[in-house]
N, C-alpha and C positions, 0 to 999 in steps of 0.2 A: 295894230301891229304893222310895222313897216315891212317893205319887201326884203330889206337887208336882214331884219330880225327873223323873218320866216325862213329865209335861206340858211341862216345860222342854225336854227333848230333842226332843219332837214339834214344838214351836214353832220351835226352831233349825233342824230339818230342813226344815220348811215354808218358812222364810225363805230357806234355802240354795237350795232348789229353785226358789222364785219369783224369786230374783235371778240364777240361772244363765242364761247367754245361750243361747237355743235357736237352733240352726243353721237357716237358711232360705235359699231361693233368692234371691240378690241379685246385683247387678253392682257391682264395685269399680272405680272410676276412679282410675288412678294419676297421679301428678304428671307423668310423662313422656308422658302421652297414651294409654297402653294401657288397655284395658278387659278385665277378667276376670270371667266369670260362673260361678256355681256355688253350692254350699251353703256359705254364709259363716258363720263362727263368730268372735266377738270373743274375743281372748286378752288376756293381761296386757300383752304388748308389741306387739300388732298384730292381725293377722287370719290365719285359716286358710281357704283356699278349696278345697273338694273339687270337682274338675272331672273330666270323663270321662278325661282324660289323667293324673290323679293329684292329689295334694294340694299346693297352693302355699302357702308361708308368707310373709307380707308384714310388714315393719316398719311401725309406725303412721306414722312420718315420711314414708314413701313414698306414702301414700294421700291422695288429694285428697278423695274422698267416697265414700260407699256409697249406692247407689240400689236401689230395688226392681227386681227382674229384669223385663225386658221380653221377651215371647215373640217368636220370629222373625216371626210374623205381624203383631204390633203394630209391631215395628221396620220391617218392610217397608212398612206403610201410612205410617209417619212419613217414611221415605225417599222413597217414591213421591210424597207430597204436596209434598216439597221439590225434586222433579226436574222440569226443563223437558221437557214432553212432545214438544217439537220438536227436542231436542238428542240426536242419535243416540249420541254418546259417553257422555253422562250416563245414558241408558237402558241402554247396553251395560254400564256399570259396575254399575248396579243389577241387571241380569240376572245378571252374574257373581256378585254377592253372593248373590242368590236361589239360584243353583245351588249355591254353597258351603254354603248353609244348607238344602239338600234341598227347596227350594221350586221343583220342576221345572216345574210348570204355569205358575206366575207367570213363571219365567225364559223359558219358551217363548213366552209371549204378548208379553213385552217384546222378545225378539229378533226376532220377526216385525215388530214396529213399527220396530225398527232397520233391518231389511232394506227395509221400505217407504220409509223416509226416506233410506237410503243403500244402494242395491242392491249396491254393490261392497265393502261392509264385510267384509273377509276374516275378521276375528276373530269377528264375529257369525255369519257363515255356518258356520264350523267349530263354534262353541259351540252353535249351534242343532242341528246334526247330533248332537253328543254328548248334548245334553239329550233329543232325541227318541229316541235309542238307549236312554238310561237309563229314559225313560218306558215304552218298549216292553218293556224287560227287566222292569220292575216289574209291568207288566200281565201279562206271560207268567208271572212267578213267582206272582202272585195267582191267575191262572187255573189254574196247575198245582196249587196248594195246595187249590183248591176242587174239583178233580176227582180221580178215582182215578189213582194213579201208573201211568204207561205210558212205555215207552222213547220218547224223542224221535226217535231214529233207530236203524236197524239197526246194531249195533256192528260188523258185518262191513264196513260201508261206510266205516269210519274206519281210520286208521292204528292199529297196536297201540302200546302203551307202549314196546315194544322199538324200534319205528321212531322214536318221539319221542326216545328216548335217543340214537339214532344221529344224528339231525338236530342235536340240542343239542350233541353232542360235536364235530361237524365245524364248528359255528359258535362254538365256545368261544373266548374271548379271554383273554389273560393278565391283562387288566384286570378280568375277572369275579370277583365274590366270591359264591360260592354253594356249596351242598352237593354233594359227589360221593361216591358209594359205589363202592368197589373190591370187586367180587364174585369169589367163588371164588379167593381168594388171588392175584389177578391181578398185584398189585404184586411178590410174590415170584417169580411166573412170569416177569415182565418182567426183573427183576434177574438171574435165573438165565440167561435168554436172552442178556442183554448180557454176562455173564461169559463165556459160551461164545464170543462174538464178539470178546472182548478189547476191548470198548468202554468198560466201566466199571472203573476202578481201585478199590481199597478206599477210598481217600480220597474219590473221586468218588461212590462208593456211599453213604458216610456223608452227604455233602452232599445227595445226591438224597433220602435218607430224611428229611432235616430240612426239606425244602421243604413248602409248603402243597399241598393236593391239586390245586388248579387248575394250579399250576406243574408238578407231577408228571404230571398228565394231558396237558398240552401237550407235555412232553418225550417222553412215551410215543407221542403222535401223530407227532411228528417222527422217531421212531426205530423205527417199525413199518411194514410194508407196508400200503398203503391198503386192501387186501382181507383183512387179518389179523383174522379174526373171533375167534380165541382170546383175543386181548388186547383189541381194541376193543369187542367186545360185552359185556365185563365191566367197562367203565368207565361207570357210570350217573350222568349229570348230572341231579340231582334238581330243579333250578330253572331258570328261564328265563335264558339268557345275555342280555347287554344288548341284543343285536340283536333278541331276541324280546320283551323287555320293551317295547321301542319299537314293535314290530309289534303287540303286544297293546293298548298304551295309546294310540298315535298313528296307526298306519297302518291297522289293521283298522277302526276306527270310520269312517274316510273311505270305505273300500271297502264296508263293510257298508251304509252309507247310500246308496251309489250302485250299485255292481255287484251286490251280493249281495241286493238286494231281490227279492221274488217276481216283480215285474213285469219284472225284468231277468234276471240269471243265478242268482238265489237259489232253491234247492230243486229238486225233481224236475220241477216245472212251469215252471222258468225257461227263458228263451229260449236257442236254440242248443244246441251240445253242451257248452259250458263250464257246469259246475254247481258252485256253491258252497253251503256249508251256511249257510242263513240262520237261525242259532240262536245263543244266547249262547256266547261263547268262554271262559267260565269253566272249561269242560271242556278240559283240555290236548289231548286227542285231536282235538277239533273244531278248535281253533286251529291245530294243526300240520298237520292234514289240509288245511285251507283254504290254509295257506302252501304246502304241497307241491304242491297243484293249481296255484297261481299260479306256482310255481317251474318246474314241469315242462311246463305247457301251451305249445304253439306251433303255428303254422300256416304252412306253406311257409317255414320258417326264421325266421319272425318270432316272437319270444318275448314272453310277457307280462312277464317280468322279464329284462331284458338286462343282465347283470352287466358286460359289456365296455363297453357304451354305455348307461348308465342312462337318459339322456334319450330314447333310442329304444325304450324298453320300451313294448309295447302297452298295458300297464296305465296308463301316463301318456298316451300319444298318443291312445288311443281315448276318453279323457275330455275332450279338447279339442274346440272347435268344428271341424267338418269342414274349413273353409277355412284353418284354422291348422295342423292336424295334418300331420305329414310324410307324403309319398306312400306309400301301401301300408300305413300304420299307423293310419289313421282308423277309427272305428267304422263298421260297415256301414250303420247308420242314424244320422241326426243325433240326438245326445243333447240333449234340452231339459228343463231348462237344462243346460248343460255342467257336468261335474264340476269342470273347471278352466277358467276364462275365458281364461287364457293361460298360457304357460310361466313367467311371473313370479308366478303365483298361489302363495300361501304353501304350500298343501297339495301342489301339484306339486313345489315345491322340497324340502319335507320328505320326500316319498316318494323323490325322486331321490337325496337325500343318504343315506336309509336303505339304498337298493339298493347304494350305494357301500360300505356297511359289511359287506355279505355276503361270504362267503369268495371270494377270487379268487387265482389261477385255480381254477376249479371242475373238478378233474381226475377222471377215472373211477377207481373205480366210483361216485363221488358219495356220496350219502347211504346207499347200499346198501338202499334201500327198494323193496320189490316191490309197488307200488300202481299199478294200471293203469286208465286211463280212455281212452275213444276219443280218438285224436289225440295221445296222449303218445308222445314219442320214447323208444325203448329206450336204456338206458344202455350205454356202451361197456364192453368187457371190462376187468378190473382191470389196473392198472399198479403198478410197485414204486417205492419211494423209498429213497434211500441214508440211512444214519444221520446225524443232525445232531450237531455237537459239543456237549458239555455246557458250558453257560455258567456 
């Protein structure tokens, strides 16, 4: 290769490199009004946008324009400048946007302004609690990372994972879509037991084997004694049923911000005999222990969670102003401010509706959990159930 040919190749390569479109952070505004931000690369037919959720390919005719990317902080300043500081709804919308973009401090400050302008704004009050919980969780995480690792709580104070599996199993619904592990060949044990009782024909057995695991588990529940540990203890529900996804995401944040604070019933120094764990519920054992305490606690026949009459649950009535709460169910001391201004409060209704989704009737031996606190009622002896027909 001559020196002239080599030089030509180098020049062509340099031109190719210099004319290649370098991907950079930009925002693409689509003609339908949507905006997509990420690492934008111009292609022959349009654009490729690399976002945290994946790569999006857009046709050129769908794109209105490409803008330089704006940081969330810059966008927040722009939106704040365009927001009426005396309009609670506009401030609330901006606070929601700030929370969605992980600007928790800004969201908290805006929500406090909303509450000052509109004290009965239910959405702002709930969102403020959620934001404060997130801020506290971040602070706790940062503190934990800066200190030597130490157990947050004595593990013996919590339910075991076997207990967690038992609670999940009893609250399982046919609508749930989650992972279930059948341990120690329990499926074969159950089928063999059903054969011995002439419950399953060969055709029904084939149908049963073809069902998904949630449906199989539900059928096994319907056709075993409620105290049958050989079968039930080997059905491991590995994820939260819907009722506990709701508890984790919507119910516990309200309780944690009110009842589970250290100044109330949170931690060993909390008031009264009722003690809840005021710590992040990302640990399943913490979440389910707190649920079990709420489920099992009662005083003189008054239950924190009343499955038969959810509106009469002390969990709800004790959060109301004393003059509104039903007789015998009010908090011993006036809660200021009340957790629920009235029974029409959105959070009151959400928790009441959630209680309605818990298993009813709740028959002995219940969850089969041996976790005792002062004031907990002993569960009744086991009862039996008749086999259910195969649907």
